N, CA and C atoms of all chains as a GROMACS GRO file, in nm:
protein
  600
    1MET      N    1   6.820   9.748   6.487
    1MET     CA    2   6.872   9.838   6.590
    1MET      C    3   7.013   9.791   6.627
    2SER      N    4   7.106   9.879   6.628
    2SER     CA    5   7.242   9.840   6.661
    2SER      C    6   7.262   9.834   6.812
    3ALA      N    7   7.345   9.737   6.852
    3ALA     CA    8   7.373   9.723   6.995
    3ALA      C    9   7.469   9.832   7.039
    4THR      N   10   7.448   9.885   7.157
    4THR     CA   11   7.540   9.985   7.210
    4THR      C   12   7.605   9.930   7.336
    5LYS      N   13   7.731   9.957   7.351
    5LYS     CA   14   7.805   9.911   7.466
    5LYS      C   15   7.812  10.024   7.569
    6LYS      N   16   7.773   9.992   7.693
    6LYS     CA   17   7.776  10.094   7.797
    6LYS      C   18   7.921  10.118   7.840
    7VAL      N   19   7.960  10.242   7.838
    7VAL     CA   20   8.097  10.278   7.878
    7VAL      C   21   8.092  10.344   8.014
    8ASN      N   22   8.178  10.293   8.106
    8ASN     CA   23   8.185  10.353   8.238
    8ASN      C   24   8.281  10.472   8.233
    9SER      N   25   8.224  10.590   8.238
    9SER     CA   26   8.307  10.711   8.226
    9SER      C   27   8.385  10.739   8.354
   10ASN      N   28   8.361  10.657   8.457
   10ASN     CA   29   8.434  10.673   8.583
   10ASN      C   30   8.567  10.599   8.580
   11ILE      N   31   8.593  10.522   8.474
   11ILE     CA   32   8.718  10.446   8.465
   11ILE      C   33   8.808  10.509   8.360
   12SER      N   34   8.934  10.520   8.394
   12SER     CA   35   9.029  10.575   8.298
   12SER      C   36   9.164  10.506   8.312
   13TYR      N   37   9.260  10.548   8.233
   13TYR     CA   38   9.397  10.495   8.234
   13TYR      C   39   9.491  10.613   8.249
   14GLY      N   40   9.611  10.584   8.293
   14GLY     CA   41   9.712  10.690   8.290
   14GLY      C   42   9.750  10.747   8.424
   15GLY      N   43   9.665  10.730   8.526
   15GLY     CA   44   9.705  10.766   8.662
   15GLY      C   45   9.727  10.912   8.690
   16ARG      N   46   9.632  10.994   8.655
   16ARG     CA   47   9.641  11.136   8.689
   16ARG      C   48   9.525  11.173   8.780
   17ALA      N   49   9.557  11.226   8.897
   17ALA     CA   50   9.452  11.269   8.987
   17ALA      C   51   9.384  11.394   8.932
   18ILE      N   52   9.257  11.404   8.957
   18ILE     CA   53   9.182  11.524   8.920
   18ILE      C   54   9.186  11.617   9.041
   19VAL      N   55   9.246  11.733   9.022
   19VAL     CA   56   9.265  11.824   9.134
   19VAL      C   57   9.141  11.912   9.150
   20VAL      N   58   9.087  11.911   9.269
   20VAL     CA   59   8.971  11.994   9.301
   20VAL      C   60   9.006  12.076   9.425
   21ASP      N   61   8.933  12.183   9.447
   21ASP     CA   62   8.974  12.270   9.558
   21ASP      C   63   8.883  12.259   9.680
   22ASN      N   64   8.793  12.163   9.678
   22ASN     CA   65   8.696  12.160   9.788
   22ASN      C   66   8.680  12.022   9.850
   23LEU      N   67   8.785  11.939   9.841
   23LEU     CA   68   8.774  11.804   9.897
   23LEU      C   69   8.779  11.812  10.050
   24GLN      N   70   8.687  11.746  10.114
   24GLN     CA   71   8.682  11.747  10.260
   24GLN      C   72   8.802  11.671  10.316
   25SER      N   73   8.872  11.730  10.412
   25SER     CA   74   8.985  11.662  10.475
   25SER      C   75   8.936  11.568  10.584
   26HIS      N   76   8.998  11.450  10.590
   26HIS     CA   77   8.968  11.353  10.695
   26HIS      C   78   9.086  11.338  10.790
   27GLU      N   79   9.169  11.441  10.796
   27GLU     CA   80   9.289  11.434  10.880
   27GLU      C   81   9.254  11.400  11.025
   28ASN      N   82   9.145  11.456  11.075
   28ASN     CA   83   9.108  11.434  11.215
   28ASN      C   84   8.995  11.333  11.232
   29ASP      N   85   8.966  11.262  11.125
   29ASP     CA   86   8.863  11.158  11.133
   29ASP      C   87   8.913  11.045  11.224
   30PRO      N   88   8.830  11.000  11.317
   30PRO     CA   89   8.874  10.897  11.413
   30PRO      C   90   8.933  10.772  11.346
   31PHE      N   91   8.880  10.735  11.231
   31PHE     CA   92   8.931  10.617  11.160
   31PHE      C   93   9.078  10.636  11.123
   32PHE      N   94   9.110  10.751  11.065
   32PHE     CA   95   9.247  10.774  11.020
   32PHE      C   96   9.340  10.804  11.138
   33VAL      N   97   9.288  10.871  11.240
   33VAL     CA   98   9.370  10.897  11.360
   33VAL      C   99   9.412  10.765  11.424
   34LYS      N  100   9.316  10.673  11.435
   34LYS     CA  101   9.346  10.542  11.494
   34LYS      C  102   9.446  10.465  11.409
   35LYS      N  103   9.428  10.471  11.277
   35LYS     CA  104   9.520  10.401  11.186
   35LYS      C  105   9.663  10.449  11.204
   36VAL      N  106   9.678  10.581  11.216
   36VAL     CA  107   9.813  10.637  11.230
   36VAL      C  108   9.875  10.595  11.363
   37GLU      N  109   9.797  10.600  11.468
   37GLU     CA  110   9.851  10.561  11.599
   37GLU      C  111   9.896  10.416  11.598
   38GLU      N  112   9.818  10.330  11.540
   38GLU     CA  113   9.855  10.188  11.531
   38GLU      C  114   9.979  10.168  11.445
   39ALA      N  115   9.984  10.241  11.334
   39ALA     CA  116  10.096  10.226  11.241
   39ALA      C  117  10.226  10.278  11.303
   40LYS      N  118  10.218  10.386  11.382
   40LYS     CA  119  10.339  10.440  11.446
   40LYS      C  120  10.403  10.335  11.538
   41ILE      N  121  10.320  10.264  11.610
   41ILE     CA  122  10.371  10.160  11.700
   41ILE      C  123  10.439  10.049  11.620
   42ALA      N  124  10.373  10.007  11.512
   42ALA     CA  125  10.427   9.897  11.431
   42ALA      C  126  10.556   9.939  11.360
   43VAL      N  127  10.558  10.061  11.308
   43VAL     CA  128  10.673  10.108  11.229
   43VAL      C  129  10.796  10.131  11.317
   44ALA      N  130  10.773  10.167  11.442
   44ALA     CA  131  10.885  10.191  11.533
   44ALA      C  132  10.973  10.067  11.548
   45LYS      N  133  10.915   9.951  11.526
   45LYS     CA  134  10.990   9.825  11.541
   45LYS      C  135  11.048   9.775  11.409
   46LEU      N  136  11.015   9.842  11.300
   46LEU     CA  137  11.055   9.792  11.167
   46LEU      C  138  11.204   9.810  11.140
   47LYS      N  139  11.262   9.711  11.079
   47LYS     CA  140  11.399   9.724  11.028
   47LYS      C  141  11.387   9.750  10.878
   48LEU      N  142  11.404   9.877  10.842
   48LEU     CA  143  11.377   9.917  10.704
   48LEU      C  144  11.482   9.866  10.607
   49PRO      N  145  11.442   9.824  10.488
   49PRO     CA  146  11.538   9.781  10.386
   49PRO      C  147  11.633   9.896  10.350
   50GLY      N  148  11.760   9.864  10.342
   50GLY     CA  149  11.857   9.966  10.302
   50GLY      C  150  11.904  10.056  10.414
   51THR      N  151  11.858  10.030  10.537
   51THR     CA  152  11.899  10.115  10.649
   51THR      C  153  11.970  10.033  10.758
   52GLU      N  154  12.009   9.909  10.723
   52GLU     CA  155  12.075   9.826  10.822
   52GLU      C  156  12.208   9.888  10.862
   53LYS      N  157  12.236   9.883  10.992
   53LYS     CA  158  12.364   9.935  11.042
   53LYS      C  159  12.472   9.831  11.016
   54LYS      N  160  12.593   9.881  10.974
   54LYS     CA  161  12.704   9.791  10.948
   54LYS      C  162  12.794   9.783  11.068
   55MET      N  163  10.264  10.221   8.483
   55MET     CA  164  10.147  10.142   8.523
   55MET      C  165  10.026  10.187   8.442
   56ASN      N  166   9.966  10.093   8.376
   56ASN     CA  167   9.858  10.133   8.286
   56ASN      C  168   9.733  10.047   8.309
   57LEU      N  169   9.701  10.024   8.434
   57LEU     CA  170   9.582   9.946   8.467
   57LEU      C  171   9.459  10.035   8.470
   58PRO      N  172   9.343   9.981   8.436
   58PRO     CA  173   9.222  10.063   8.448
   58PRO      C  174   9.197  10.099   8.593
   59HIS      N  175   9.162  10.222   8.613
   59HIS     CA  176   9.137  10.270   8.750
   59HIS      C  177   9.021  10.369   8.748
   60TYR      N  178   8.965  10.391   8.865
   60TYR     CA  179   8.859  10.491   8.875
   60TYR      C  180   8.919  10.631   8.870
   61ASN      N  181   8.842  10.725   8.821
   61ASN     CA  182   8.880  10.865   8.833
   61ASN      C  183   8.891  10.898   8.981
   62TYR      N  184   8.996  10.966   9.018
   62TYR     CA  185   9.014  10.997   9.160
   62TYR      C  186   9.052  11.144   9.176
   63PHE      N  187   9.015  11.197   9.290
   63PHE     CA  188   9.019  11.341   9.313
   63PHE      C  189   9.107  11.373   9.433
   64THR      N  190   9.172  11.486   9.428
   64THR     CA  191   9.252  11.530   9.543
   64THR      C  192   9.256  11.681   9.548
   65THR      N  193   9.284  11.731   9.667
   65THR     CA  194   9.310  11.873   9.683
   65THR      C  195   9.456  11.897   9.718
   66ASP      N  196   9.510  11.811   9.806
   66ASP     CA  197   9.645  11.835   9.859
   66ASP      C  198   9.744  11.724   9.828
   67PHE      N  199   9.704  11.624   9.751
   67PHE     CA  200   9.786  11.508   9.713
   67PHE      C  201   9.819  11.417   9.832
   68ARG      N  202   9.762  11.445   9.948
   68ARG     CA  203   9.775  11.356  10.063
   68ARG      C  204   9.648  11.272  10.080
   69GLU      N  205   9.538  11.327  10.032
   69GLU     CA  206   9.410  11.259  10.047
   69GLU      C  207   9.340  11.252   9.912
   70TYR      N  208   9.278  11.138   9.886
   70TYR     CA  209   9.216  11.113   9.756
   70TYR      C  210   9.077  11.052   9.778
   71GLU      N  211   8.991  11.077   9.684
   71GLU     CA  212   8.858  11.018   9.688
   71GLU      C  213   8.823  10.960   9.551
   72PHE      N  214   8.750  10.852   9.553
   72PHE     CA  215   8.695  10.800   9.428
   72PHE      C  216   8.571  10.718   9.460
   73TYR      N  217   8.498  10.684   9.356
   73TYR     CA  218   8.376  10.606   9.373
   73TYR      C  219   8.392  10.470   9.306
   74SER      N  220   8.378  10.365   9.386
   74SER     CA  221   8.368  10.230   9.333
   74SER      C  222   8.228  10.214   9.274
   75GLU      N  223   8.221  10.145   9.160
   75GLU     CA  224   8.091  10.124   9.098
   75GLU      C  225   8.072   9.977   9.066
   76GLY      N  226   7.959   9.922   9.107
   76GLY     CA  227   7.933   9.781   9.082
   76GLY      C  228   7.792   9.744   9.125
   77PRO      N  229   7.770   9.614   9.147
   77PRO     CA  230   7.635   9.567   9.181
   77PRO      C  231   7.579   9.630   9.307
   78LYS      N  232   7.666   9.673   9.397
   78LYS     CA  233   7.619   9.736   9.522
   78LYS      C  234   7.602   9.886   9.508
   79GLY      N  235   7.620   9.936   9.386
   79GLY     CA  236   7.601  10.078   9.363
   79GLY      C  237   7.732  10.154   9.370
   80LYS      N  238   7.723  10.284   9.398
   80LYS     CA  239   7.842  10.368   9.408
   80LYS      C  240   7.886  10.376   9.553
   81ILE      N  241   8.012  10.344   9.577
   81ILE     CA  242   8.065  10.347   9.713
   81ILE      C  243   8.182  10.445   9.716
   82ARG      N  244   8.170  10.544   9.805
   82ARG     CA  245   8.274  10.646   9.815
   82ARG      C  246   8.394  10.592   9.893
   83LYS      N  247   8.511  10.603   9.836
   83LYS     CA  248   8.634  10.553   9.898
   83LYS      C  249   8.725  10.670   9.930
   84ILE      N  250   8.787  10.664  10.046
   84ILE     CA  251   8.881  10.768  10.088
   84ILE      C  252   9.019  10.703  10.106
   85VAL      N  253   9.121  10.763  10.047
   85VAL     CA  254   9.259  10.718  10.063
   85VAL      C  255   9.336  10.832  10.128
   86ARG      N  256   9.411  10.802  10.232
   86ARG     CA  257   9.485  10.910  10.300
   86ARG      C  258   9.627  10.865  10.336
   87PHE      N  259   9.722  10.953  10.310
   87PHE     CA  260   9.863  10.930  10.346
   87PHE      C  261   9.897  11.021  10.463
   88GLN      N  262   9.952  10.964  10.569
   88GLN     CA  263   9.990  11.046  10.684
   88GLN      C  264  10.129  11.006  10.732
   89GLN      N  265  10.207  11.108  10.764
   89GLN     CA  266  10.346  11.082  10.801
   89GLN      C  267  10.354  11.015  10.938
   90LEU      N  268  10.439  10.914  10.945
   90LEU     CA  269  10.457  10.840  11.069
   90LEU      C  270  10.586  10.877  11.139
   91GLN      N  271  10.690  10.904  11.062
   91GLN     CA  272  10.820  10.939  11.121
   91GLN      C  273  10.907  11.009  11.018
   92ASN      N  274  11.015  11.070  11.072
   92ASN     CA  275  11.119  11.131  10.988
   92ASN      C  276  11.241  11.040  10.986
   93GLU      N  277  11.327  11.061  10.888
   93GLU     CA  278  11.460  11.000  10.882
   93GLU      C  279  11.460  10.851  10.914
   94PRO      N  280  11.427  10.765  10.828
   94PRO     CA  281  11.370  10.799  10.698
   94PRO      C  282  11.220  10.827  10.711
   95GLU      N  283  11.173  10.905  10.618
   95GLU     CA  284  11.031  10.937  10.621
   95GLU      C  285  10.948  10.814  10.584
   96ILE      N  286  10.849  10.789  10.666
   96ILE     CA  287  10.755  10.680  10.636
   96ILE      C  288  10.614  10.738  10.647
   97TYR      N  289  10.530  10.700  10.553
   97TYR     CA  290  10.391  10.746  10.554
   97TYR      C  291  10.299  10.626  10.564
   98ASN      N  292  10.193  10.646  10.637
   98ASN     CA  293  10.090  10.543  10.645
   98ASN      C  294   9.989  10.563  10.532
   99LEU      N  295   9.954  10.454  10.468
   99LEU     CA  296   9.847  10.456  10.369
   99LEU      C  297   9.726  10.388  10.432
  100ALA      N  298   9.618  10.462  10.445
  100ALA     CA  299   9.495  10.403  10.496
  100ALA      C  300   9.384  10.434  10.398
  101PHE      N  301   9.295  10.340  10.379
  101PHE     CA  302   9.178  10.371  10.297
  101PHE      C  303   9.057  10.293  10.344
  102GLY      N  304   8.943  10.354  10.322
  102GLY     CA  305   8.820  10.291  10.366
  102GLY      C  306   8.700  10.346  10.293
  103ASP      N  307   8.586  10.289  10.326
  103ASP     CA  308   8.460  10.332  10.266
  103ASP      C  309   8.396  10.439  10.354
  104LYS      N  310   8.338  10.539  10.291
  104LYS     CA  311   8.268  10.642  10.365
  104LYS      C  312   8.119  10.612  10.363
  105ASN      N  313   8.062  10.594  10.481
  105ASN     CA  314   7.919  10.566  10.492
  105ASN      C  315   7.841  10.695  10.462
  106PRO      N  316   7.755  10.695  10.360
  106PRO     CA  317   7.686  10.819  10.324
  106PRO      C  318   7.585  10.866  10.429
  107GLU      N  319   7.543  10.773  10.515
  107GLU     CA  320   7.442  10.811  10.615
  107GLU      C  321   7.505  10.860  10.744
  108THR      N  322   7.608  10.789  10.791
  108THR     CA  323   7.669  10.826  10.919
  108THR      C  324   7.792  10.916  10.901
  109GLY      N  325   7.851  10.914  10.781
  109GLY     CA  326   7.974  10.990  10.758
  109GLY      C  327   8.097  10.919  10.808
  110GLU      N  328   8.080  10.802  10.867
  110GLU     CA  329   8.194  10.730  10.921
  110GLU      C  330   8.274  10.662  10.810
  111VAL      N  331   8.406  10.656  10.831
  111VAL     CA  332   8.493  10.584  10.740
  111VAL      C  333   8.529  10.452  10.807
  112SER      N  334   8.528  10.346  10.728
  112SER     CA  335   8.558  10.213  10.784
  112SER      C  336   8.623  10.126  10.678
  113ASP      N  337   8.713  10.040  10.725
  113ASP     CA  338   8.770   9.940  10.633
  113ASP      C  339   8.733   9.800  10.676
  114SER      N  340   8.634   9.790  10.762
  114SER     CA  341   8.593   9.658  10.811
  114SER      C  342   8.475   9.602  10.733
  115ILE      N  343   8.428   9.681  10.634
  115ILE     CA  344   8.316   9.635  10.552
  115ILE      C  345   8.370   9.570  10.425
  116THR      N  346   8.313   9.457  10.388
  116THR     CA  347   8.347   9.398  10.259
  116THR      C  348   8.247   9.449  10.157
  117SER      N  349   8.297   9.527  10.061
  117SER     CA  350   8.206   9.596   9.969
  117SER      C  351   8.134   9.500   9.874
  118ASN      N  352   8.204   9.394   9.829
  118ASN     CA  353   8.146   9.302   9.732
  118ASN      C  354   8.093   9.374   9.608
  119ASN      N  355   8.172   9.467   9.559
  119ASN     CA  356   8.127   9.543   9.443
  119ASN      C  357   8.190   9.492   9.314
  120ASN      N  358   8.252   9.374   9.324
  120ASN     CA  359   8.309   9.305   9.207
  120ASN      C  360   8.408   9.390   9.128
  121ASP      N  361   8.485   9.472   9.197
  121ASP     CA  362   8.578   9.560   9.125
  121ASP      C  363   8.710   9.575   9.200
  122ARG      N  364   8.749   9.472   9.276
  122ARG     CA  365   8.862   9.490   9.365
  122ARG      C  366   8.992   9.522   9.290
  123ASP      N  367   9.009   9.467   9.168
  123ASP     CA  368   9.131   9.499   9.092
  123ASP      C  369   9.133   9.646   9.052
  124ILE      N  370   9.018   9.698   9.016
  124ILE     CA  371   9.012   9.840   8.977
  124ILE      C  372   9.035   9.929   9.099
  125VAL      N  373   8.976   9.887   9.212
  125VAL     CA  374   8.995   9.965   9.336
  125VAL      C  375   9.143   9.965   9.374
  126LEU      N  376   9.207   9.848   9.370
  126LEU     CA  377   9.349   9.841   9.408
  126LEU      C  378   9.436   9.919   9.311
  127ALA      N  379   9.404   9.911   9.182
  127ALA     CA  380   9.480   9.988   9.084
  127ALA      C  381   9.464  10.138   9.109
  128THR      N  382   9.346  10.178   9.154
  128THR     CA  383   9.324  10.320   9.184
  128THR      C  384   9.410  10.362   9.303
  129VAL      N  385   9.412  10.277   9.406
  129VAL     CA  386   9.495  10.307   9.524
  129VAL      C  387   9.642  10.314   9.483
  130ALA      N  388   9.686  10.219   9.399
  130ALA     CA  389   9.826  10.219   9.353
  130ALA      C  390   9.856  10.348   9.278
  131ASN      N  391   9.761  10.396   9.201
  131ASN     CA  392   9.783  10.521   9.129
  131ASN      C  393   9.792  10.641   9.224
  132THR      N  394   9.717  10.636   9.333
  132THR     CA  395   9.728  10.746   9.430
  132THR      C  396   9.869  10.747   9.491
  133ILE      N  397   9.930  10.629   9.507
  133ILE     CA  398  10.067  10.624   9.559
  133ILE      C  399  10.160  10.696   9.462
  134ASN      N  400  10.142  10.669   9.334
  134ASN     CA  401  10.224  10.737   9.233
  134ASN      C  402  10.209  10.888   9.242
  135ASN      N  403  10.084  10.933   9.253
  135ASN     CA  404  10.059  11.077   9.260
  135ASN      C  405  10.115  11.137   9.388
  136PHE      N  406  10.100  11.064   9.498
  136PHE     CA  407  10.156  11.110   9.626
  136PHE      C  408  10.308  11.126   9.613
  137CYS      N  409  10.374  11.024   9.554
  137CYS     CA  410  10.520  11.028   9.539
  137CYS      C  411  10.563  11.140   9.444
  138ASP      N  412  10.486  11.164   9.340
  138ASP     CA  413  10.517  11.276   9.250
  138ASP      C  414  10.527  11.406   9.328
  139TYR      N  415  10.441  11.420   9.425
  139TYR     CA  416  10.430  11.547   9.495
  139TYR      C  417  10.520  11.554   9.618
  140TYR      N  418  10.532  11.443   9.690
  140TYR     CA  419  10.604  11.446   9.820
  140TYR      C  420  10.735  11.369   9.819
  141GLY      N  421  10.764  11.295   9.712
  141GLY     CA  422  10.890  11.221   9.706
  141GLY      C  423  10.870  11.072   9.727
  142ASN      N  424  10.976  10.997   9.694
  142ASN     CA  425  10.967  10.851   9.700
  142ASN      C  426  11.004  10.800   9.840
  143HIS      N  427  10.912  10.807   9.929
  143HIS     CA  428  10.936  10.763  10.067
  143HIS      C  429  10.873  10.625  10.088
  144PHE      N  430  10.910  10.564  10.200
  144PHE     CA  431  10.846  10.438  10.234
  144PHE      C  432  10.699  10.463  10.269
  145ILE      N  433  10.615  10.372  10.224
  145ILE     CA  434  10.473  10.380  10.255
  145ILE      C  435  10.432  10.248  10.320
  146TYR      N  436  10.371  10.261  10.436
  146TYR     CA  437  10.333  10.146  10.516
  146TYR      C  438  10.182  10.125  10.506
  147ALA      N  439  10.141  10.000  10.490
  147ALA     CA  440   9.997   9.971  10.483
  147ALA      C  441   9.968   9.835  10.544
  148THR      N  442   9.858   9.827  10.614
  148THR     CA  443   9.814   9.699  10.667
  148THR      C  444   9.662   9.697  10.675
  149GLY      N  445   9.606   9.579  10.689
  149GLY     CA  446   9.461   9.568  10.700
  149GLY      C  447   9.416   9.583  10.844
  150SER      N  448   9.287   9.599  10.862
  150SER     CA  449   9.234   9.616  10.998
  150SER      C  450   9.236   9.486  11.076
  151THR      N  451   9.242   9.374  11.005
  151THR     CA  452   9.249   9.242  11.068
  151THR      C  453   9.343   9.156  10.983
  152PRO      N  454   9.392   9.044  11.040
  152PRO     CA  455   9.475   8.954  10.958
  152PRO      C  456   9.402   8.906  10.832
  153VAL      N  457   9.273   8.886  10.844
  153VAL     CA  458   9.195   8.842  10.726
  153VAL      C  459   9.197   8.950  10.619
  154ARG      N  460   9.178   9.073  10.661
  154ARG     CA  461   9.178   9.185  10.567
  154ARG      C  462   9.318   9.203  10.505
  155THR      N  463   9.421   9.186  10.587
  155THR     CA  464   9.558   9.198  10.534
  155THR      C  465   9.584   9.089  10.430
  156ARG      N  466   9.533   8.970  10.460
  156ARG     CA  467   9.546   8.858  10.365
  156ARG      C  468   9.474   8.890  10.234
  157LEU      N  469   9.360   8.955  10.245
  157LEU     CA  470   9.285   8.994  10.126
  157LEU      C  471   9.365   9.094  10.041
  158TYR      N  472   9.427   9.190  10.109
  158TYR     CA  473   9.512   9.286  10.037
  158TYR      C  474   9.625   9.212   9.966
  159GLN      N  475   9.680   9.112  10.036
  159GLN     CA  476   9.791   9.036   9.979
  159GLN      C  477   9.748   8.965   9.850
  160ILE      N  478   9.631   8.906   9.854
  160ILE     CA  479   9.578   8.838   9.734
  160ILE      C  480   9.559   8.940   9.621
  161GLU      N  481   9.510   9.057   9.659
  161GLU     CA  482   9.488   9.161   9.558
  161GLU      C  483   9.620   9.209   9.499
  162ILE      N  484   9.721   9.224   9.584
  162ILE     CA  485   9.854   9.265   9.534
  162ILE      C  486   9.908   9.157   9.440
  163ASN      N  487   9.890   9.030   9.479
  163ASN     CA  488   9.932   8.918   9.392
  163ASN      C  489   9.876   8.935   9.251
  164GLY      N  490   9.751   8.975   9.245
  164GLY     CA  491   9.682   8.982   9.117
  164GLY      C  492   9.741   9.084   9.021
  165ILE      N  493   9.801   9.191   9.074
  165ILE     CA  494   9.857   9.293   8.986
  165ILE      C  495  10.006   9.314   9.012
  166LEU      N  496  10.068   9.212   9.074
  166LEU     CA  497  10.209   9.225   9.115
  166LEU      C  498  10.301   9.256   8.997
  167ASN      N  499  10.283   9.186   8.886
  167ASN     CA  500  10.372   9.208   8.771
  167ASN      C  501  10.366   9.352   8.724
  168GLU      N  502  10.247   9.408   8.726
  168GLU     CA  503  10.229   9.544   8.677
  168GLU      C  504  10.285   9.647   8.776
  169ILE      N  505  10.253   9.632   8.905
  169ILE     CA  506  10.296   9.735   9.001
  169ILE      C  507  10.444   9.723   9.036
  170SER      N  508  10.503   9.603   9.013
  170SER     CA  509  10.646   9.586   9.040
  170SER      C  510  10.733   9.666   8.945
  171ILE      N  511  10.675   9.709   8.835
  171ILE     CA  512  10.751   9.793   8.741
  171ILE      C  513  10.787   9.925   8.810
  172ASP      N  514  10.695   9.977   8.887
  172ASP     CA  515  10.715  10.109   8.947
  172ASP      C  516  10.755  10.105   9.094
  173PHE      N  517  10.722   9.994   9.162
  173PHE     CA  518  10.739   9.993   9.307
  173PHE      C  519  10.820   9.873   9.354
  174ASP      N  520  10.900   9.895   9.461
  174ASP     CA  521  10.953   9.785   9.540
  174ASP      C  522  10.849   9.755   9.647
  175ILE      N  523  10.812   9.629   9.658
  175ILE     CA  524  10.708   9.591   9.753
  175ILE      C  525  10.765   9.489   9.850
  176TYR      N  526  10.746   9.516   9.978
  176TYR     CA  527  10.794   9.426  10.082
  176TYR      C  528  10.676   9.379  10.165
  177GLY      N  529  10.686   9.256  10.212
  177GLY     CA  530  10.590   9.205  10.309
  177GLY      C  531  10.660   9.197  10.444
  178VAL      N  532  10.590   9.237  10.549
  178VAL     CA  533  10.650   9.242  10.681
  178VAL      C  534  10.612   9.118  10.761
  179ILE      N  535  10.715   9.051  10.814
  179ILE     CA  536  10.694   8.937  10.904
  179ILE      C  537  10.778   8.961  11.028
  180GLY      N  538  10.715   8.963  11.143
  180GLY     CA  539  10.789   8.982  11.269
  180GLY      C  540  10.869   9.112  11.271
  181GLY      N  541  10.815   9.215  11.210
  181GLY     CA  542  10.883   9.345  11.209
  181GLY      C  543  10.994   9.357  11.107
  182VAL      N  544  11.011   9.253  11.026
  182VAL     CA  545  11.119   9.255  10.925
  182VAL      C  546  11.058   9.252  10.785
  183PRO      N  547  11.088   9.352  10.703
  183PRO     CA  548  11.038   9.350  10.564
  183PRO      C  549  11.117   9.253  10.477
  184HIS      N  550  11.046   9.178  10.397
  184HIS     CA  551  11.105   9.086  10.300
  184HIS      C  552  11.049   9.120  10.162
  185PRO      N  553  11.129   9.100  10.058
  185PRO     CA  554  11.072   9.120   9.923
  185PRO      C  555  10.944   9.039   9.908
  186PHE      N  556  10.842   9.104   9.857
  186PHE     CA  557  10.710   9.042   9.848
  186PHE      C  558  10.713   8.916   9.762
  187GLU      N  559  10.658   8.809   9.814
  187GLU     CA  560  10.646   8.685   9.738
  187GLU      C  561  10.502   8.636   9.747
  188LYS      N  562  10.461   8.569   9.642
  188LYS     CA  563  10.328   8.511   9.642
  188LYS      C  564  10.322   8.396   9.742
  189ASN      N  565  10.203   8.374   9.797
  189ASN     CA  566  10.176   8.262   9.886
  189ASN      C  567  10.253   8.267  10.018
  190VAL      N  568  10.289   8.387  10.061
  190VAL     CA  569  10.347   8.407  10.194
  190VAL      C  570  10.254   8.502  10.269
  191ASN      N  571  10.223   8.469  10.393
  191ASN     CA  572  10.134   8.555  10.470
  191ASN      C  573  10.214   8.663  10.542
  192TYR      N  574  10.172   8.787  10.524
  192TYR     CA  575  10.242   8.900  10.585
  192TYR      C  576  10.152   8.972  10.684
  193GLU      N  577  10.219   9.047  10.774
  193GLU     CA  578  10.146   9.128  10.873
  193GLU      C  579  10.112   9.266  10.817
  194ALA      N  580  10.196   9.310  10.726
  194ALA     CA  581  10.180   9.444  10.671
  194ALA      C  582  10.264   9.453  10.544
  195PHE      N  583  10.255   9.566  10.480
  195PHE     CA  584  10.329   9.586  10.354
  195PHE      C  585  10.403   9.719  10.359
  196LEU      N  586  10.517   9.719  10.294
  196LEU     CA  587  10.597   9.839  10.284
  196LEU      C  588  10.625   9.860  10.136
  197ILE      N  589  10.601   9.980  10.089
  197ILE     CA  590  10.608  10.008   9.946
  197ILE      C  591  10.698  10.130   9.925
  198LYS      N  592  10.782  10.121   9.825
  198LYS     CA  593  10.864  10.238   9.790
  198LYS      C  594  10.876  10.246   9.639
  199ARG      N  595  10.849  10.362   9.588
  199ARG     CA  596  10.859  10.378   9.442
  199ARG      C  597  11.006  10.374   9.401
  200LYS      N  598  11.032  10.310   9.289
  200LYS     CA  599  11.171  10.294   9.241
  200LYS      C  600  11.224  10.425   9.186
   0.00000   0.00000   0.00000
């Protein structure tokens, strides 16, 4: 009997998203809302690369 | 970038889903980009696990699914797809705790050579971004596609 190697069909290469038309949005999910609020505070203080005033 | 990654799905190129697969089974992951400011445009990258029972998303759980490089490569690929669609803007990301941020840093270290081909990566210390270096602890990360 020959050995068979299990292939994970969930893994691929090349970096192309599979576009579907029914993905649930998490825009208003409390986790992501909280993340954005925290990030806005942190980013407001950031000195971005390439934007330094001369 | 040609790292193995999970198949990932999107409807609007702002939000992505994929399934981590490993000893703990299939874990649904959600990646979302949300705009933080204009001029220059900065987007927040957040991702977490979706609990199939409660529906809650969280990044405070350690999945232990033995696939962190594949998960990170998948997230990196979503950045590429996001930039393809919305442009090469700054993307901000941090962990829910310093320990989690440190974990992300270790994961970035692991694929730094590969992702540096496509991205400029900065580590933030005291509100100041510095070019990402190994073995430096950062508060957050700033990423911009080249």
